[in-house]
Every structure is written in structure tokens, then in C-alpha cells.
PDB file with SEQRES, HELIX, SHEET and CRYST1 records, atoms N, CA, C and O in Angstrom:
SEQRES   1 A   68  MET GLU GLU PRO ALA GLU VAL ARG VAL GLY ARG GLY GLN          
SEQRES   2 A   68  ARG LEU MET GLU ALA MET ARG GLU ASP LEU ASP LEU TYR          
SEQRES   3 A   68  GLY ILE ALA GLU LEU GLU GLU ARG LEU ASP ILE LEU ALA          
SEQRES   4 A   68  SER GLU ALA ALA ARG VAL GLN ALA GLN ILE ASP ARG LYS          
SEQRES   5 A   68  ARG ALA GLY ARG ALA ALA ALA ASP ALA LEU PHE SER SER          
SEQRES   6 A   68  PRO SER ASN                                                  
HELIX    1 AA1 GLN A   13  MET A   19  1                                   7    
HELIX    2 AA2 LEU A   23  LEU A   25  5                                   3    
HELIX    3 AA3 ILE A   28  PHE A   63  1                                  36    
CRYST1    1.000    1.000    1.000  90.00  90.00  90.00 P 1           1          
ATOM      1  N   MET A   1     -37.248   3.266   7.412  1.00  0.00           N  
ATOM      2  CA  MET A   1     -35.781   3.281   7.539  1.00  0.00           C  
ATOM      3  C   MET A   1     -35.270   4.496   6.917  1.00  0.00           C  
ATOM      4  O   MET A   1     -35.706   4.900   5.840  1.00  0.00           O  
ATOM      5  N   GLU A   2     -34.305   5.116   7.609  1.00  0.00           N  
ATOM      6  CA  GLU A   2     -33.785   6.334   7.116  1.00  0.00           C  
ATOM      7  C   GLU A   2     -32.520   6.132   6.241  1.00  0.00           C  
ATOM      8  O   GLU A   2     -31.638   5.348   6.590  1.00  0.00           O  
ATOM      9  N   GLU A   3     -32.451   6.839   5.125  1.00  0.00           N  
ATOM     10  CA  GLU A   3     -31.403   6.659   4.153  1.00  0.00           C  
ATOM     11  C   GLU A   3     -30.142   7.384   4.700  1.00  0.00           C  
ATOM     12  O   GLU A   3     -30.243   8.484   5.243  1.00  0.00           O  
ATOM     13  N   PRO A   4     -28.949   6.747   4.546  1.00  0.00           N  
ATOM     14  CA  PRO A   4     -27.715   7.425   5.045  1.00  0.00           C  
ATOM     15  C   PRO A   4     -27.506   8.748   4.367  1.00  0.00           C  
ATOM     16  O   PRO A   4     -27.830   8.957   3.198  1.00  0.00           O  
ATOM     17  N   ALA A   5     -26.965   9.601   5.138  1.00  0.00           N  
ATOM     18  CA  ALA A   5     -26.672  10.965   4.631  1.00  0.00           C  
ATOM     19  C   ALA A   5     -25.525  10.905   3.643  1.00  0.00           C  
ATOM     20  O   ALA A   5     -24.608  10.099   3.803  1.00  0.00           O  
ATOM     21  N   GLU A   6     -25.566  11.728   2.649  1.00  0.00           N  
ATOM     22  CA  GLU A   6     -24.546  11.713   1.614  1.00  0.00           C  
ATOM     23  C   GLU A   6     -23.312  12.398   2.233  1.00  0.00           C  
ATOM     24  O   GLU A   6     -23.419  13.443   2.876  1.00  0.00           O  
ATOM     25  N   VAL A   7     -22.138  11.774   2.018  1.00  0.00           N  
ATOM     26  CA  VAL A   7     -20.925  12.271   2.575  1.00  0.00           C  
ATOM     27  C   VAL A   7     -20.412  13.442   1.686  1.00  0.00           C  
ATOM     28  O   VAL A   7     -20.261  13.309   0.471  1.00  0.00           O  
ATOM     29  N   ARG A   8     -20.154  14.590   2.355  1.00  0.00           N  
ATOM     30  CA  ARG A   8     -19.681  15.793   1.687  1.00  0.00           C  
ATOM     31  C   ARG A   8     -18.198  15.673   1.470  1.00  0.00           C  
ATOM     32  O   ARG A   8     -17.458  15.267   2.366  1.00  0.00           O  
ATOM     33  N   VAL A   9     -17.777  16.014   0.319  1.00  0.00           N  
ATOM     34  CA  VAL A   9     -16.364  16.000  -0.058  1.00  0.00           C  
ATOM     35  C   VAL A   9     -15.865  17.416   0.191  1.00  0.00           C  
ATOM     36  O   VAL A   9     -16.482  18.390  -0.241  1.00  0.00           O  
ATOM     37  N   GLY A  10     -14.747  17.518   0.891  1.00  0.00           N  
ATOM     38  CA  GLY A  10     -14.148  18.823   1.109  1.00  0.00           C  
ATOM     39  C   GLY A  10     -13.729  19.545  -0.082  1.00  0.00           C  
ATOM     40  O   GLY A  10     -13.445  18.936  -1.113  1.00  0.00           O  
ATOM     41  N   ARG A  11     -13.677  20.806   0.006  1.00  0.00           N  
ATOM     42  CA  ARG A  11     -13.267  21.645  -1.153  1.00  0.00           C  
ATOM     43  C   ARG A  11     -11.844  21.297  -1.468  1.00  0.00           C  
ATOM     44  O   ARG A  11     -10.955  21.327  -0.617  1.00  0.00           O  
ATOM     45  N   GLY A  12     -11.646  20.938  -2.826  1.00  0.00           N  
ATOM     46  CA  GLY A  12     -10.315  20.601  -3.320  1.00  0.00           C  
ATOM     47  C   GLY A  12      -9.874  19.214  -3.003  1.00  0.00           C  
ATOM     48  O   GLY A  12      -8.772  18.825  -3.389  1.00  0.00           O  
ATOM     49  N   GLN A  13     -10.663  18.460  -2.330  1.00  0.00           N  
ATOM     50  CA  GLN A  13     -10.214  17.047  -1.896  1.00  0.00           C  
ATOM     51  C   GLN A  13     -10.094  16.147  -3.140  1.00  0.00           C  
ATOM     52  O   GLN A  13      -9.144  15.369  -3.231  1.00  0.00           O  
ATOM     53  N   ARG A  14     -10.970  16.227  -4.035  1.00  0.00           N  
ATOM     54  CA  ARG A  14     -10.818  15.388  -5.255  1.00  0.00           C  
ATOM     55  C   ARG A  14      -9.596  15.720  -6.021  1.00  0.00           C  
ATOM     56  O   ARG A  14      -8.924  14.824  -6.532  1.00  0.00           O  
ATOM     57  N   LEU A  15      -9.270  17.001  -6.124  1.00  0.00           N  
ATOM     58  CA  LEU A  15      -8.034  17.400  -6.788  1.00  0.00           C  
ATOM     59  C   LEU A  15      -6.792  16.842  -6.057  1.00  0.00           C  
ATOM     60  O   LEU A  15      -5.842  16.403  -6.705  1.00  0.00           O  
ATOM     61  N   MET A  16      -6.799  16.859  -4.736  1.00  0.00           N  
ATOM     62  CA  MET A  16      -5.638  16.310  -4.003  1.00  0.00           C  
ATOM     63  C   MET A  16      -5.548  14.811  -4.203  1.00  0.00           C  
ATOM     64  O   MET A  16      -4.448  14.266  -4.299  1.00  0.00           O  
ATOM     65  N   GLU A  17      -6.694  14.129  -4.267  1.00  0.00           N  
ATOM     66  CA  GLU A  17      -6.705  12.745  -4.541  1.00  0.00           C  
ATOM     67  C   GLU A  17      -6.124  12.430  -5.908  1.00  0.00           C  
ATOM     68  O   GLU A  17      -5.341  11.490  -6.047  1.00  0.00           O  
ATOM     69  N   ALA A  18      -6.509  13.227  -6.947  1.00  0.00           N  
ATOM     70  CA  ALA A  18      -5.961  13.058  -8.297  1.00  0.00           C  
ATOM     71  C   ALA A  18      -4.500  13.233  -8.365  1.00  0.00           C  
ATOM     72  O   ALA A  18      -3.820  12.554  -9.134  1.00  0.00           O  
ATOM     73  N   MET A  19      -3.979  14.157  -7.554  1.00  0.00           N  
ATOM     74  CA  MET A  19      -2.586  14.464  -7.564  1.00  0.00           C  
ATOM     75  C   MET A  19      -1.742  13.324  -6.916  1.00  0.00           C  
ATOM     76  O   MET A  19      -0.548  13.195  -7.187  1.00  0.00           O  
ATOM     77  N   ARG A  20      -2.376  12.531  -6.084  1.00  0.00           N  
ATOM     78  CA  ARG A  20      -1.673  11.436  -5.431  1.00  0.00           C  
ATOM     79  C   ARG A  20      -1.773  10.083  -6.210  1.00  0.00           C  
ATOM     80  O   ARG A  20      -1.173   9.062  -5.875  1.00  0.00           O  
ATOM     81  N   GLU A  21      -2.596  10.198  -7.284  1.00  0.00           N  
ATOM     82  CA  GLU A  21      -2.850   8.926  -8.037  1.00  0.00           C  
ATOM     83  C   GLU A  21      -1.595   8.399  -8.708  1.00  0.00           C  
ATOM     84  O   GLU A  21      -0.788   9.185  -9.203  1.00  0.00           O  
ATOM     85  N   ASP A  22      -1.419   7.118  -8.733  1.00  0.00           N  
ATOM     86  CA  ASP A  22      -0.241   6.458  -9.368  1.00  0.00           C  
ATOM     87  C   ASP A  22      -0.385   6.544 -10.881  1.00  0.00           C  
ATOM     88  O   ASP A  22      -1.257   5.876 -11.436  1.00  0.00           O  
ATOM     89  N   LEU A  23       0.399   7.306 -11.548  1.00  0.00           N  
ATOM     90  CA  LEU A  23       0.347   7.494 -12.917  1.00  0.00           C  
ATOM     91  C   LEU A  23       0.912   6.355 -13.779  1.00  0.00           C  
ATOM     92  O   LEU A  23       0.690   6.271 -14.987  1.00  0.00           O  
ATOM     93  N   ASP A  24       1.679   5.457 -13.060  1.00  0.00           N  
ATOM     94  CA  ASP A  24       2.309   4.329 -13.698  1.00  0.00           C  
ATOM     95  C   ASP A  24       1.231   3.353 -14.245  1.00  0.00           C  
ATOM     96  O   ASP A  24       1.517   2.542 -15.126  1.00  0.00           O  
ATOM     97  N   LEU A  25      -0.030   3.447 -13.702  1.00  0.00           N  
ATOM     98  CA  LEU A  25      -1.089   2.544 -14.116  1.00  0.00           C  
ATOM     99  C   LEU A  25      -1.697   2.985 -15.418  1.00  0.00           C  
ATOM    100  O   LEU A  25      -2.511   2.227 -15.946  1.00  0.00           O  
ATOM    101  N   TYR A  26      -1.396   4.117 -15.989  1.00  0.00           N  
ATOM    102  CA  TYR A  26      -1.989   4.685 -17.143  1.00  0.00           C  
ATOM    103  C   TYR A  26      -1.125   4.470 -18.396  1.00  0.00           C  
ATOM    104  O   TYR A  26       0.103   4.404 -18.329  1.00  0.00           O  
ATOM    105  N   GLY A  27      -1.792   4.367 -19.498  1.00  0.00           N  
ATOM    106  CA  GLY A  27      -1.129   4.310 -20.795  1.00  0.00           C  
ATOM    107  C   GLY A  27      -0.913   5.683 -21.358  1.00  0.00           C  
ATOM    108  O   GLY A  27      -1.462   6.651 -20.832  1.00  0.00           O  
ATOM    109  N   ILE A  28      -0.143   5.807 -22.395  1.00  0.00           N  
ATOM    110  CA  ILE A  28       0.104   7.089 -22.998  1.00  0.00           C  
ATOM    111  C   ILE A  28      -1.108   7.868 -23.381  1.00  0.00           C  
ATOM    112  O   ILE A  28      -1.216   9.055 -23.072  1.00  0.00           O  
ATOM    113  N   ALA A  29      -2.052   7.201 -24.070  1.00  0.00           N  
ATOM    114  CA  ALA A  29      -3.276   7.866 -24.510  1.00  0.00           C  
ATOM    115  C   ALA A  29      -4.037   8.403 -23.283  1.00  0.00           C  
ATOM    116  O   ALA A  29      -4.517   9.537 -23.302  1.00  0.00           O  
ATOM    117  N   GLU A  30      -4.148   7.584 -22.211  1.00  0.00           N  
ATOM    118  CA  GLU A  30      -4.798   8.041 -21.022  1.00  0.00           C  
ATOM    119  C   GLU A  30      -4.179   9.229 -20.362  1.00  0.00           C  
ATOM    120  O   GLU A  30      -4.842  10.140 -19.867  1.00  0.00           O  
ATOM    121  N   LEU A  31      -2.805   9.172 -20.379  1.00  0.00           N  
ATOM    122  CA  LEU A  31      -2.064  10.322 -19.775  1.00  0.00           C  
ATOM    123  C   LEU A  31      -2.252  11.537 -20.618  1.00  0.00           C  
ATOM    124  O   LEU A  31      -2.317  12.631 -20.057  1.00  0.00           O  
ATOM    125  N   GLU A  32      -2.344  11.444 -21.918  1.00  0.00           N  
ATOM    126  CA  GLU A  32      -2.546  12.597 -22.781  1.00  0.00           C  
ATOM    127  C   GLU A  32      -3.910  13.091 -22.599  1.00  0.00           C  
ATOM    128  O   GLU A  32      -4.102  14.307 -22.588  1.00  0.00           O  
ATOM    129  N   GLU A  33      -4.877  12.268 -22.456  1.00  0.00           N  
ATOM    130  CA  GLU A  33      -6.278  12.734 -22.193  1.00  0.00           C  
ATOM    131  C   GLU A  33      -6.302  13.461 -20.823  1.00  0.00           C  
ATOM    132  O   GLU A  33      -6.897  14.530 -20.693  1.00  0.00           O  
ATOM    133  N   ARG A  34      -5.692  12.901 -19.880  1.00  0.00           N  
ATOM    134  CA  ARG A  34      -5.615  13.503 -18.500  1.00  0.00           C  
ATOM    135  C   ARG A  34      -5.019  14.935 -18.582  1.00  0.00           C  
ATOM    136  O   ARG A  34      -5.504  15.886 -17.969  1.00  0.00           O  
ATOM    137  N   LEU A  35      -3.959  15.012 -19.367  1.00  0.00           N  
ATOM    138  CA  LEU A  35      -3.238  16.284 -19.548  1.00  0.00           C  
ATOM    139  C   LEU A  35      -4.127  17.323 -20.235  1.00  0.00           C  
ATOM    140  O   LEU A  35      -4.105  18.507 -19.898  1.00  0.00           O  
ATOM    141  N   ASP A  36      -4.898  16.852 -21.192  1.00  0.00           N  
ATOM    142  CA  ASP A  36      -5.894  17.778 -21.918  1.00  0.00           C  
ATOM    143  C   ASP A  36      -6.948  18.260 -20.927  1.00  0.00           C  
ATOM    144  O   ASP A  36      -7.330  19.431 -20.941  1.00  0.00           O  
ATOM    145  N   ILE A  37      -7.423  17.349 -20.058  1.00  0.00           N  
ATOM    146  CA  ILE A  37      -8.446  17.676 -19.149  1.00  0.00           C  
ATOM    147  C   ILE A  37      -7.870  18.692 -18.114  1.00  0.00           C  
ATOM    148  O   ILE A  37      -8.529  19.673 -17.768  1.00  0.00           O  
ATOM    149  N   LEU A  38      -6.689  18.445 -17.654  1.00  0.00           N  
ATOM    150  CA  LEU A  38      -6.059  19.410 -16.730  1.00  0.00           C  
ATOM    151  C   LEU A  38      -5.751  20.747 -17.341  1.00  0.00           C  
ATOM    152  O   LEU A  38      -5.841  21.764 -16.653  1.00  0.00           O  
ATOM    153  N   ALA A  39      -5.383  20.794 -18.638  1.00  0.00           N  
ATOM    154  CA  ALA A  39      -5.208  22.051 -19.300  1.00  0.00           C  
ATOM    155  C   ALA A  39      -6.501  22.840 -19.424  1.00  0.00           C  
ATOM    156  O   ALA A  39      -6.511  24.064 -19.299  1.00  0.00           O  
ATOM    157  N   SER A  40      -7.580  22.131 -19.669  1.00  0.00           N  
ATOM    158  CA  SER A  40      -8.947  22.708 -19.693  1.00  0.00           C  
ATOM    159  C   SER A  40      -9.245  23.279 -18.372  1.00  0.00           C  
ATOM    160  O   SER A  40      -9.708  24.415 -18.267  1.00  0.00           O  
ATOM    161  N   GLU A  41      -9.003  22.551 -17.392  1.00  0.00           N  
ATOM    162  CA  GLU A  41      -9.329  23.029 -16.007  1.00  0.00           C  
ATOM    163  C   GLU A  41      -8.554  24.192 -15.625  1.00  0.00           C  
ATOM    164  O   GLU A  41      -9.051  25.100 -14.959  1.00  0.00           O  
ATOM    165  N   ALA A  42      -7.248  24.194 -16.061  1.00  0.00           N  
ATOM    166  CA  ALA A  42      -6.373  25.394 -15.766  1.00  0.00           C  
ATOM    167  C   ALA A  42      -6.876  26.619 -16.436  1.00  0.00           C  
ATOM    168  O   ALA A  42      -6.826  27.712 -15.874  1.00  0.00           O  
ATOM    169  N   ALA A  43      -7.369  26.451 -17.654  1.00  0.00           N  
ATOM    170  CA  ALA A  43      -7.987  27.619 -18.390  1.00  0.00           C  
ATOM    171  C   ALA A  43      -9.244  28.062 -17.741  1.00  0.00           C  
ATOM    172  O   ALA A  43      -9.501  29.266 -17.707  1.00  0.00           O  
ATOM    173  N   ARG A  44     -10.067  27.169 -17.212  1.00  0.00           N  
ATOM    174  CA  ARG A  44     -11.249  27.498 -16.529  1.00  0.00           C  
ATOM    175  C   ARG A  44     -10.962  28.289 -15.235  1.00  0.00           C  
ATOM    176  O   ARG A  44     -11.606  29.293 -14.930  1.00  0.00           O  
ATOM    177  N   VAL A  45      -9.995  27.797 -14.519  1.00  0.00           N  
ATOM    178  CA  VAL A  45      -9.582  28.521 -13.263  1.00  0.00           C  
ATOM    179  C   VAL A  45      -9.072  29.870 -13.589  1.00  0.00           C  
ATOM    180  O   VAL A  45      -9.432  30.829 -12.906  1.00  0.00           O  
ATOM    181  N   GLN A  46      -8.226  30.017 -14.627  1.00  0.00           N  
ATOM    182  CA  GLN A  46      -7.698  31.299 -15.013  1.00  0.00           C  
ATOM    183  C   GLN A  46      -8.775  32.301 -15.402  1.00  0.00           C  
ATOM    184  O   GLN A  46      -8.713  33.477 -15.044  1.00  0.00           O  
ATOM    185  N   ALA A  47      -9.758  31.813 -16.137  1.00  0.00           N  
ATOM    186  CA  ALA A  47     -10.864  32.693 -16.526  1.00  0.00           C  
ATOM    187  C   ALA A  47     -11.678  33.184 -15.284  1.00  0.00           C  
ATOM    188  O   ALA A  47     -12.137  34.324 -15.223  1.00  0.00           O  
ATOM    189  N   GLN A  48     -11.825  32.254 -14.306  1.00  0.00           N  
ATOM    190  CA  GLN A  48     -12.491  32.690 -13.091  1.00  0.00           C  
ATOM    191  C   GLN A  48     -11.709  33.728 -12.286  1.00  0.00           C  
ATOM    192  O   GLN A  48     -12.268  34.643 -11.682  1.00  0.00           O  
ATOM    193  N   ILE A  49     -10.462  33.550 -12.308  1.00  0.00           N  
ATOM    194  CA  ILE A  49      -9.488  34.557 -11.611  1.00  0.00           C  
ATOM    195  C   ILE A  49      -9.625  35.909 -12.366  1.00  0.00           C  
ATOM    196  O   ILE A  49      -9.720  36.963 -11.736  1.00  0.00           O  
ATOM    197  N   ASP A  50      -9.633  35.868 -13.686  1.00  0.00           N  
ATOM    198  CA  ASP A  50      -9.804  37.113 -14.483  1.00  0.00           C  
ATOM    199  C   ASP A  50     -11.139  37.779 -14.141  1.00  0.00           C  
ATOM    200  O   ASP A  50     -11.187  38.990 -13.922  1.00  0.00           O  
ATOM    201  N   ARG A  51     -12.234  36.990 -14.095  1.00  0.00           N  
ATOM    202  CA  ARG A  51     -13.548  37.589 -13.751  1.00  0.00           C  
ATOM    203  C   ARG A  51     -13.543  38.179 -12.411  1.00  0.00           C  
ATOM    204  O   ARG A  51     -14.084  39.268 -12.218  1.00  0.00           O  
ATOM    205  N   LYS A  52     -12.937  37.496 -11.429  1.00  0.00           N  
ATOM    206  CA  LYS A  52     -12.916  38.084 -10.118  1.00  0.00           C  
ATOM    207  C   LYS A  52     -12.043  39.303 -10.000  1.00  0.00           C  
ATOM    208  O   LYS A  52     -12.396  40.210  -9.247  1.00  0.00           O  
ATOM    209  N   ARG A  53     -10.962  39.386 -10.669  1.00  0.00           N  
ATOM    210  CA  ARG A  53     -10.091  40.528 -10.740  1.00  0.00           C  
ATOM    211  C   ARG A  53     -10.812  41.703 -11.327  1.00  0.00           C  
ATOM    212  O   ARG A  53     -10.729  42.809 -10.792  1.00  0.00           O  
ATOM    213  N   ALA A  54     -11.533  41.491 -12.436  1.00  0.00           N  
ATOM    214  CA  ALA A  54     -12.287  42.509 -13.131  1.00  0.00           C  
ATOM    215  C   ALA A  54     -13.384  43.028 -12.217  1.00  0.00           C  
ATOM    216  O   ALA A  54     -13.609  44.236 -12.151  1.00  0.00           O  
ATOM    217  N   GLY A  55     -14.073  42.133 -11.507  1.00  0.00           N  
ATOM    218  CA  GLY A  55     -15.164  42.559 -10.584  1.00  0.00           C  
ATOM    219  C   GLY A  55     -14.543  43.397  -9.419  1.00  0.00           C  
ATOM    220  O   GLY A  55     -15.106  44.402  -8.984  1.00  0.00           O  
ATOM    221  N   ARG A  56     -13.394  42.949  -8.953  1.00  0.00           N  
ATOM    222  CA  ARG A  56     -12.742  43.667  -7.865  1.00  0.00           C  
ATOM    223  C   ARG A  56     -12.286  45.080  -8.359  1.00  0.00           C  
ATOM    224  O   ARG A  56     -12.446  46.083  -7.663  1.00  0.00           O  
ATOM    225  N   ALA A  57     -11.751  45.101  -9.511  1.00  0.00           N  
ATOM    226  CA  ALA A  57     -11.311  46.399 -10.083  1.00  0.00           C  
ATOM    227  C   ALA A  57     -12.496  47.356 -10.255  1.00  0.00           C  
ATOM    228  O   ALA A  57     -12.390  48.541  -9.940  1.00  0.00           O  
ATOM    229  N   ALA A  58     -13.627  46.836 -10.758  1.00  0.00           N  
ATOM    230  CA  ALA A  58     -14.794  47.576 -10.888  1.00  0.00           C  
ATOM    231  C   ALA A  58     -15.301  48.104  -9.543  1.00  0.00           C  
ATOM    232  O   ALA A  58     -15.648  49.281  -9.445  1.00  0.00           O  
ATOM    233  N   ALA A  59     -15.351  47.311  -8.563  1.00  0.00           N  
ATOM    234  CA  ALA A  59     -15.765  47.706  -7.252  1.00  0.00           C  
ATOM    235  C   ALA A  59     -14.829  48.740  -6.682  1.00  0.00           C  
ATOM    236  O   ALA A  59     -15.273  49.728  -6.097  1.00  0.00           O  
ATOM    237  N   ASP A  60     -13.481  48.517  -6.850  1.00  0.00           N  
ATOM    238  CA  ASP A  60     -12.580  49.588  -6.326  1.00  0.00           C  
ATOM    239  C   ASP A  60     -12.719  50.906  -7.046  1.00  0.00           C  
ATOM    240  O   ASP A  60     -12.605  51.962  -6.423  1.00  0.00           O  
ATOM    241  N   ALA A  61     -12.968  50.873  -8.361  1.00  0.00           N  
ATOM    242  CA  ALA A  61     -13.236  52.120  -9.064  1.00  0.00           C  
ATOM    243  C   ALA A  61     -14.518  52.819  -8.606  1.00  0.00           C  
ATOM    244  O   ALA A  61     -14.578  54.045  -8.512  1.00  0.00           O  
ATOM    245  N   LEU A  62     -15.487  52.050  -8.340  1.00  0.00           N  
ATOM    246  CA  LEU A  62     -16.782  52.629  -7.919  1.00  0.00           C  
ATOM    247  C   LEU A  62     -16.709  53.211  -6.510  1.00  0.00           C  
ATOM    248  O   LEU A  62     -17.272  54.270  -6.232  1.00  0.00           O  
ATOM    249  N   PHE A  63     -16.001  52.499  -5.620  1.00  0.00           N  
ATOM    250  CA  PHE A  63     -16.041  52.912  -4.220  1.00  0.00           C  
ATOM    251  C   PHE A  63     -14.791  53.683  -3.746  1.00  0.00           C  
ATOM    252  O   PHE A  63     -14.724  54.128  -2.600  1.00  0.00           O  
ATOM    253  N   SER A  64     -13.826  53.829  -4.630  1.00  0.00           N  
ATOM    254  CA  SER A  64     -12.575  54.603  -4.224  1.00  0.00           C  
ATOM    255  C   SER A  64     -12.902  56.114  -4.328  1.00  0.00           C  
ATOM    256  O   SER A  64     -13.718  56.564  -5.133  1.00  0.00           O  
ATOM    257  N   SER A  65     -12.211  56.840  -3.465  1.00  0.00           N  
ATOM    258  CA  SER A  65     -12.501  58.278  -3.473  1.00  0.00           C  
ATOM    259  C   SER A  65     -11.802  58.847  -4.753  1.00  0.00           C  
ATOM    260  O   SER A  65     -10.746  58.350  -5.144  1.00  0.00           O  
ATOM    261  N   PRO A  66     -12.370  59.842  -5.371  1.00  0.00           N  
ATOM    262  CA  PRO A  66     -11.775  60.460  -6.548  1.00  0.00           C  
ATOM    263  C   PRO A  66     -10.524  61.144  -6.178  1.00  0.00           C  
ATOM    264  O   PRO A  66     -10.429  61.807  -5.145  1.00  0.00           O  
ATOM    265  N   SER A  67      -9.515  60.973  -7.064  1.00  0.00           N  
ATOM    266  CA  SER A  67      -8.215  61.660  -6.751  1.00  0.00           C  
ATOM    267  C   SER A  67      -8.265  62.970  -7.375  1.00  0.00           C  
ATOM    268  O   SER A  67      -8.662  63.107  -8.532  1.00  0.00           O  
ATOM    269  N   ASN A  68      -7.842  64.023  -6.589  1.00  0.00           N  
ATOM    270  CA  ASN A  68      -7.775  65.384  -7.093  1.00  0.00           C  
ATOM    271  C   ASN A  68      -6.336  65.827  -7.413  1.00  0.00           C  
ATOM    272  O   ASN A  68      -6.120  66.958  -7.849  1.00  0.00           O  
TER     273      ASN A  68                                                      
END                                                                             
């Protein structure tokens, strides 16, 4: 018997689901924890943006024609 294939979750789908979640069901401590997690995620995303910009700037500097 063949095992069912694992369902792939689309990129960003879990984030969209979290955004639609009813926050009325959570207590203050849970909301504060959620906010801490989101702040950590925002910092992680910003760090990735910074790395990508730095890589792009390095590539642009390497492949751009020298200005005279």
C-alpha cells in the first residue's frame, strides 16, 4: 500500500493563516509571546534583506564598468 504524498504548503501560506487567526481567543501572555515571536521573525527577515542587498552591491561593484 502506497503512503499518501505529503501536501506541500505554499510559500507564505502559514503566515497568511496566522494573520487571519482570531486573536480574541488568546490571553495577554499568549499575545505577548506571539508579539515577541513576530519581532524575532521581523529581525530575521531584515537580516536576510541586508545580506541580499550586500551581495547585490558586491556583485554590482564587481561587474559594473569602471567610471572614468
